[in-house]
C-alpha positions in Angstrom: 48.3 -12.8 17.7 48.9 -11.8 14.1 52.7 -11.9 12.6 53.1 -9.4 9.9 56.0 -8.8 7.7 57.9 -6.1 8.0 58.1 -3.3 4.9 60.7 -5.2 2.7 58.7 -8.5 3.1 60.9 -10.3 5.9 59.0 -12.3 8.7 60.5 -11.0 12.3 62.7 -13.4 14.4 61.7 -14.9 17.6 63.8 -12.3 19.6 61.9 -9.5 17.8 58.4 -10.9 18.3 59.1 -11.2 22.3 60.4 -7.9 23.2 57.8 -6.5 25.5 56.1 -9.9 26.3 56.5 -11.3 29.8 57.2 -15.1 28.9 56.2 -17.8 31.7 59.1 -20.0 32.7 58.6 -23.6 31.6 60.9 -24.9 34.3 58.5 -25.8 36.9 60.6 -28.0 38.9 64.5 -26.6 39.2 67.2 -29.1 39.3 68.4 -28.2 42.6 64.9 -28.9 44.3 64.7 -32.1 43.1 65.4 -35.0 45.7 64.4 -38.7 46.3 61.0 -38.8 47.9 59.5 -42.5 48.6 62.5 -43.7 46.5 61.0 -41.6 43.5 62.9 -38.9 41.9 60.3 -35.9 41.3 62.3 -34.8 38.1 61.0 -38.1 36.4 57.7 -38.2 37.8 56.5 -34.8 39.4 53.5 -36.6 41.4 56.1 -38.1 43.8 56.7 -34.8 45.7 52.7 -34.6 46.3 52.8 -37.9 48.0 51.1 -40.0 45.3 53.6 -42.8 45.4 53.0 -44.0 49.0 51.0 -46.8 50.3 47.4 -46.4 51.1 47.0 -45.1 54.8 45.0 -46.8 57.3 42.2 -44.8 57.0 41.9 -45.8 53.2 41.9 -49.5 54.1 39.0 -48.8 56.8 37.4 -47.0 54.1 37.7 -49.8 51.6 36.2 -52.3 54.3 33.3 -50.0 55.1 32.6 -49.6 51.3 32.5 -53.5 50.8 30.3 -53.8 54.0 28.1 -51.3 52.5 27.8 -52.8 48.9 27.0 -56.4 50.6 24.5 -54.7 53.1 22.5 -53.3 50.2 21.7 -57.0 49.1 19.4 -57.2 52.0 16.2 -55.6 51.2 13.0 -55.6 49.1 14.5 -56.3 45.9 12.7 -59.1 44.2 14.3 -59.8 41.1 17.8 -59.9 41.9 19.1 -58.4 38.8 21.2 -55.8 40.1 22.9 -58.1 42.9 25.6 -58.8 40.3 26.4 -55.2 40.4 26.9 -55.0 44.0 28.5 -58.5 44.5 31.3 -58.1 41.7 32.6 -54.5 42.8 32.4 -55.8 46.7 34.2 -59.1 45.9 36.6 -57.0 43.8 37.2 -54.7 46.8 37.8 -57.4 49.2 40.2 -59.3 47.0 42.4 -55.8 46.6 42.2 -55.2 50.5 43.3 -58.6 51.2 46.1 -58.4 48.5 47.3 -55.3 49.8 47.4 -56.7 53.5 49.7 -59.7 52.2 51.7 -57.3 50.2 52.4 -54.9 53.4 53.0 -57.7 55.4 55.5 -59.3 52.9 57.5 -56.1 52.6 57.6 -55.7 56.7 59.5 -59.1 56.4 62.4 -57.9 54.3 
């Protein structure tokens, strides 16, 4: 969009530029729709309305254990040099530690 000054050399103001143009609203989350979801205000963090602030579901934990098992199962095979074993053991061990920590964190939260 090119802005051309009027005949008298004065630039048009914002109200004159947008007379016939439809402008989208910038308020995507009106204040009356804000309510606490999972203890988080969606006005401050909009992703809370999509459920991104919850704990992992049981299916996610099962998938994590399956992935860790699959990583360790790939160690069995016809690999002679064992060079890539680090790239299977390190992420698998990290995943197991994270799953165990998640279990203890959930258990501690249930006690409260």
